[in-house]
C-alpha positions as CSV (number, residue, x, y, z in Angstrom):
1,M,33.1,-62.3,19.8
2,K,30.0,-63.8,21.8
3,K,29.2,-66.0,19.0
4,Q,32.7,-66.9,18.6
5,L,32.9,-68.0,22.2
6,A,29.5,-69.8,22.0
7,H,31.3,-71.8,19.1
8,Y,34.4,-72.7,21.2
9,T,32.2,-73.9,24.0
10,I,30.3,-75.9,22.0
11,I,33.6,-77.7,20.5
12,L,34.8,-78.1,24.2
13,I,32.0,-79.9,24.9
14,I,32.0,-82.4,22.3
15,I,35.8,-82.9,22.8
16,I,35.1,-83.6,26.6
17,I,32.5,-85.9,25.7
18,A,34.8,-87.6,22.6
19,N,37.5,-87.7,25.4
20,F,35.4,-90.0,27.5
21,F,34.0,-92.5,24.9
22,I,37.2,-93.3,22.5
23,P,39.3,-95.0,24.9
24,R,36.4,-97.1,26.0
25,L,35.6,-98.3,22.3
26,L,39.1,-99.6,22.1
27,P,39.6,-103.5,22.1
28,G,41.3,-105.4,25.0
29,S,41.3,-105.1,28.5
30,P,42.7,-102.8,31.2
31,V,43.0,-105.5,34.0
32,K,45.8,-107.1,32.0
33,T,47.7,-104.1,31.7
34,L,47.3,-103.5,35.3
35,M,48.3,-106.5,36.4
36,G,50.4,-108.0,33.4
37,E,51.2,-111.8,33.2
38,S,49.7,-112.4,36.7
39,V,46.1,-111.6,35.1
40,A,45.8,-115.5,34.1
41,E,46.2,-116.4,37.8
42,M,43.3,-114.1,39.2
43,T,39.9,-114.9,40.1
44,A,36.8,-113.3,39.0
45,E,36.2,-111.7,41.9
46,E,40.2,-110.3,42.1
47,K,39.5,-109.0,38.3
48,M,36.0,-107.2,39.5
49,G,37.9,-105.5,42.7
50,I,40.2,-103.9,40.3
51,L,37.7,-102.8,37.9
52,D,35.7,-101.5,41.0
53,A,38.8,-99.6,42.2
54,Y,39.2,-97.6,39.3
55,H,35.3,-97.5,38.6
56,L,35.7,-99.3,35.3
57,N,33.1,-101.6,36.4
58,A,30.2,-98.9,37.3
59,P,27.7,-97.7,34.7
60,L,28.9,-95.2,31.8
61,Y,26.9,-92.5,33.4
62,E,28.8,-93.0,36.6
63,Q,32.1,-93.2,35.0
64,F,31.2,-90.2,33.2
65,G,30.3,-88.4,36.6
66,Y,33.9,-89.4,38.0
67,Y,35.5,-88.2,34.7
68,I,33.8,-84.7,34.8
69,S,34.6,-84.6,38.6
70,D,38.4,-85.4,38.3
71,L,38.6,-83.4,35.3
72,V,37.1,-80.2,37.3
73,T,39.4,-80.9,40.4
74,G,42.6,-81.7,38.7
75,D,42.6,-85.0,40.3
76,W,43.4,-87.0,37.3
77,G,44.4,-90.1,38.5
78,I,47.2,-92.5,38.0
79,S,48.2,-93.9,34.6
80,F,47.6,-97.8,34.6
81,S,50.7,-98.5,32.9
82,K,53.4,-96.1,34.0
83,R,52.0,-96.4,37.7
84,L,52.5,-92.6,38.1
85,P,49.9,-89.5,38.4
86,I,48.8,-88.3,35.2
87,N,49.9,-84.7,36.2
88,Q,53.6,-85.8,36.3
89,I,53.6,-87.6,33.1
90,I,51.7,-85.0,30.9
91,K,53.4,-81.8,32.0
92,P,56.9,-82.3,30.8
93,A,55.6,-84.0,27.6
94,I,53.3,-81.0,26.7
95,L,56.6,-78.8,27.1
96,W,58.6,-81.0,24.7
97,T,55.9,-81.1,22.3
98,L,55.5,-77.3,22.1
99,L,59.1,-77.0,21.6
100,L,59.2,-78.9,18.6
101,S,55.9,-77.7,17.4
102,S,57.1,-74.1,17.9
103,V,60.5,-74.7,16.1
104,T,58.9,-76.4,13.1
105,L,56.1,-73.9,12.6
106,F,58.8,-70.8,12.6
107,F,61.1,-72.6,9.9
108,S,57.9,-74.0,8.1
109,V,56.5,-70.3,7.8
110,L,59.9,-68.8,7.1
111,I,61.2,-71.2,4.5
112,G,57.8,-71.8,2.8
113,S,56.8,-68.2,2.6
114,F,60.2,-67.6,1.1
115,L,60.1,-70.0,-1.3
116,G,56.2,-69.2,-2.4
117,A,57.1,-65.4,-2.9
118,L,60.6,-66.2,-4.9
119,S,58.6,-68.7,-7.0
120,A,55.8,-66.0,-7.8
121,L,58.2,-63.4,-8.3
122,R,60.3,-65.5,-10.8
123,R,57.2,-66.8,-12.5
124,K,57.2,-68.4,-16.0
125,K,61.0,-68.7,-15.5
126,N,62.8,-72.1,-15.3
127,R,63.8,-71.2,-11.2
128,D,60.0,-70.9,-10.8
129,L,59.3,-74.5,-12.0
130,S,62.1,-76.2,-10.3
131,I,60.9,-74.4,-6.9
132,V,57.7,-75.8,-7.5
133,L,58.5,-79.3,-8.4
134,G,61.0,-79.6,-5.9
135,T,58.7,-78.5,-3.1
136,V,55.7,-80.4,-4.2
137,L,58.1,-83.8,-4.5
138,I,59.5,-83.2,-1.1
139,S,56.4,-82.3,0.7
140,S,54.5,-85.5,-0.6
141,I,57.0,-87.9,1.1
142,P,55.4,-89.2,4.3
143,P,56.9,-87.7,7.3
144,F,57.9,-91.1,9.0
145,W,59.9,-91.8,5.9
146,I,61.7,-88.8,5.9
147,A,62.3,-89.3,9.5
148,I,63.7,-92.8,9.0
149,L,66.0,-91.4,6.0
150,L,67.3,-88.4,8.1
151,L,68.0,-90.9,11.2
152,A,69.6,-93.7,9.0
153,V,72.0,-91.1,7.3
154,F,72.6,-88.0,9.6
155,G,72.1,-89.9,13.0
156,A,73.2,-93.5,12.5
157,R,75.5,-93.1,9.2
158,L,77.5,-89.9,9.8
159,G,76.9,-89.5,13.4
160,W,76.5,-85.8,13.1
161,F,73.3,-85.7,15.5
162,P,71.8,-87.8,18.1
163,T,69.5,-90.7,17.1
164,Y,67.1,-90.7,20.1
165,G,65.6,-88.6,22.9
166,A,65.2,-84.6,23.6
167,Y,68.7,-84.7,25.6
168,S,71.8,-86.6,26.6
169,M,70.9,-88.8,29.5
170,W,73.5,-89.3,32.3
171,S,75.0,-86.0,31.7
172,D,75.4,-83.2,34.1
173,L,75.4,-80.4,31.2
174,Q,74.3,-76.9,32.2
175,G,73.9,-73.6,30.7
176,W,74.9,-73.3,26.9
177,P,76.3,-76.7,26.7
178,Y,73.1,-77.9,27.8
179,I,71.0,-75.6,25.2
180,L,73.1,-77.0,22.4
181,D,72.5,-80.4,23.3
182,L,68.8,-79.9,23.1
183,L,69.3,-78.3,19.5
184,K,71.2,-81.2,18.4
185,H,68.5,-83.5,19.7
186,L,65.8,-81.3,18.1
187,T,67.4,-80.8,14.7
188,L,66.4,-84.0,12.9
189,P,62.8,-84.6,14.1
190,A,62.4,-80.8,13.4
191,T,63.8,-81.1,10.0
192,A,61.4,-84.0,9.2
193,L,58.4,-82.0,10.1
194,V,59.3,-78.9,8.6
195,I,59.9,-80.6,5.1
196,T,56.6,-82.2,5.2
197,S,54.9,-78.8,6.1
198,L,56.4,-76.6,3.5
199,M,53.6,-77.0,0.9
200,P,50.5,-75.2,2.6
201,Y,52.8,-72.3,3.3
202,F,54.5,-72.2,-0.3
203,S,51.1,-72.7,-2.1
204,T,49.3,-69.9,-0.1
205,T,52.1,-67.3,-0.5
206,R,52.6,-68.0,-4.1
207,Y,48.7,-67.5,-4.7
208,S,48.7,-64.5,-2.7
209,V,51.6,-62.9,-4.5
210,L,50.4,-63.8,-7.9
211,K,47.0,-62.3,-7.1
212,T,48.8,-59.0,-5.6
213,I,51.1,-58.6,-8.4
214,S,48.3,-57.6,-10.7
215,E,46.7,-55.0,-8.3
216,D,46.3,-51.2,-9.5
217,Y,48.0,-50.2,-6.3
218,V,51.3,-52.2,-7.0
219,K,51.2,-51.2,-10.7
220,M,51.0,-47.7,-9.8
221,A,54.0,-48.1,-7.3
222,K,55.9,-49.3,-10.0
223,F,55.0,-46.5,-12.3
224,R,55.9,-43.9,-9.5
225,G,59.3,-45.5,-9.5
226,I,59.3,-47.1,-6.0
227,P,62.2,-49.5,-5.4
228,P,61.4,-53.1,-6.3
229,M,62.3,-54.2,-2.8
230,Q,60.2,-52.0,-1.1
231,I,57.4,-52.8,-3.6
232,N,57.9,-56.4,-2.5
233,L,58.1,-56.2,1.1
234,G,55.7,-53.4,1.7
235,Y,53.2,-53.5,-0.9
236,I,53.0,-57.5,-1.9
237,M,54.4,-59.7,0.8
238,R,52.4,-57.4,3.3
239,N,49.3,-58.6,2.0
240,T,50.1,-62.3,2.3
241,L,50.1,-62.0,5.9
242,I,46.6,-62.8,6.6
243,P,46.4,-66.2,4.5
244,V,49.8,-67.3,5.5
245,F,48.5,-66.5,9.2
246,T,45.3,-68.7,8.7
247,V,47.4,-71.5,7.8
248,L,49.7,-71.0,10.5
249,M,47.1,-71.8,13.2
250,M,45.4,-74.3,11.5
251,D,49.0,-76.3,10.9
252,V,48.8,-76.5,14.7
253,G,46.4,-79.5,14.8
254,Y,48.3,-81.1,11.8
255,L,51.7,-81.0,13.8
256,L,50.2,-82.5,17.1
257,S,48.8,-85.4,14.8
258,G,51.9,-85.7,12.3
259,S,54.2,-85.4,15.2
260,V,53.1,-88.7,16.5
261,L,55.0,-90.6,14.0
262,V,58.0,-88.5,14.1
263,E,58.4,-88.5,17.7
264,T,58.1,-92.4,17.8
265,V,60.9,-92.6,15.1
266,F,63.2,-90.5,17.2
267,S,62.1,-91.5,20.7
268,Y,61.3,-87.7,21.3
269,P,59.4,-87.7,24.8
270,G,56.2,-85.5,23.6
271,L,52.7,-85.9,23.5
272,G,53.0,-88.2,20.5
273,V,54.7,-90.6,21.7
274,L,52.9,-90.6,25.2
275,M,49.8,-91.1,23.1
276,R,50.9,-94.1,21.3
277,D,52.4,-95.7,24.5
278,A,48.8,-95.0,26.0
279,V,46.7,-96.6,23.2
280,A,49.2,-99.7,23.3
281,A,48.4,-100.2,26.8
282,R,44.9,-99.4,27.1
283,D,45.8,-97.0,29.6
284,Y,42.2,-95.0,29.8
285,P,43.3,-92.0,32.0
286,L,46.4,-91.4,29.9
287,I,44.8,-91.7,26.8
288,Q,41.9,-89.5,27.7
289,Y,44.3,-86.7,28.8
290,T,46.6,-86.9,25.9
291,F,44.0,-86.5,23.6
292,L,42.5,-84.0,25.5
293,F,45.5,-81.6,25.7
294,S,46.2,-82.1,22.1
295,S,42.6,-80.9,21.4
296,L,42.6,-78.0,23.7
297,L,46.2,-76.7,22.2
298,T,44.6,-76.9,18.7
299,V,41.2,-75.4,20.0
300,A,43.3,-72.5,21.8
301,A,45.4,-71.7,18.8
302,L,42.3,-71.2,16.7
303,F,41.0,-69.2,19.1
304,V,43.8,-67.2,19.3
305,A,43.8,-66.9,15.4
306,D,40.2,-65.5,15.8
307,L,41.6,-62.5,18.3
308,L,44.3,-61.9,16.2
309,Y,42.5,-61.5,12.7
310,H,40.9,-58.2,14.0
311,K,44.4,-56.8,14.8
312,I,45.6,-57.9,11.3
313,D,42.7,-57.0,9.0
314,P,40.6,-54.3,10.2
315,T,38.4,-54.8,7.7
316,L,36.8,-57.9,9.6
317,E,35.5,-55.5,12.5
318,V,33.5,-53.9,9.9
319,A,31.9,-56.9,8.7
320,D,31.1,-58.2,12.4
321,E,29.6,-55.1,12.9
322,K,27.5,-55.2,9.9
C-alpha cells in the first residue's frame, strides 16, 4: 500500500506541474479575452497593468508560487471569460459530468458484458458472428458522429428527446417531473457514449468466458449435473469480474476525455463543454482547474480500483506479501 501511495503521489505532482504549464503554452493573449474588442484601444501601460493584476507578467516561478498557494487555500480566482469565481463554475459542471459518466459506465458494463458473455457461450454459431461484427462495427464509429446522428434523428426529426442542455430551462418542475426531465435530457448523450464504450467490456468478457469454459472445474461442474444457469453465473461469469472491473476503472479517463465532443454536440453543461470554452477563450484559471479536476477524477478512480482489487481477488494480497 505504501508503494501505491508513493506512485499516486508522484502522479499527482506531475499533474499539478503540467496543469500549470499547459495553458501557458497556448497561443493567443489573455488580455484580449479579458478586455474584448477594446484591447485595440488600450495603451501598453494599461495592458501591463492587467497582466500585473493577474500575475501574468511575473516570472514563471513566481506565477507557479501563486498557483500553488491558490490551489492549497482554495482561492482559485476569477474566470477571465465568465467573470465568475472558478469554484462557482466548476462545481455544477463536475456534478453533471459525474451523472453522465455514471449512467454511461453502468449501461456500458451491463450491455457490453452481456453481449460478450452471450457471444462466448454461443461461439462457433451464426449468432456469435453477428454479435461480434455488430459490436465491432458500432463501436468503431466516432462518438461525435453518433451524437450528431442521434440528435438529428431522435431530437430534431422525431422530437422524442430534447436537443440541448441537461434540463428544461425556464421551467418550475419539481419532484418526479424534474427527474423525468433530467432523464430525457440525459438519454441521447448517454446513448452516444454507451455505444462507443461497449467494445472494451465486450471483448474482455468474451475472452474471459472463453478461457474459463475450458477450465477443469467447469467441466467437473457439468459432469456433476449442475444446472447450466448456475454454471454460467456462479462458475463462469464470476471469474470475469476482475478483468471487467479493470476496464471499468480505466474507462473513467476515456469517458472524461471522450465526453468533450458529446457534451459539445448536446450543449450538456459538464466539464467537457467547460474545458472547450476555457481553451477557446485562453482562460488560464478555468483551463487549469477543469484539467486538474478531470485528471483527479481519473487518478481517484484508479486508486479506488487498486484498493478494491484486494477485496475482489484475495490472491493479490498474497502476491503483495511475497
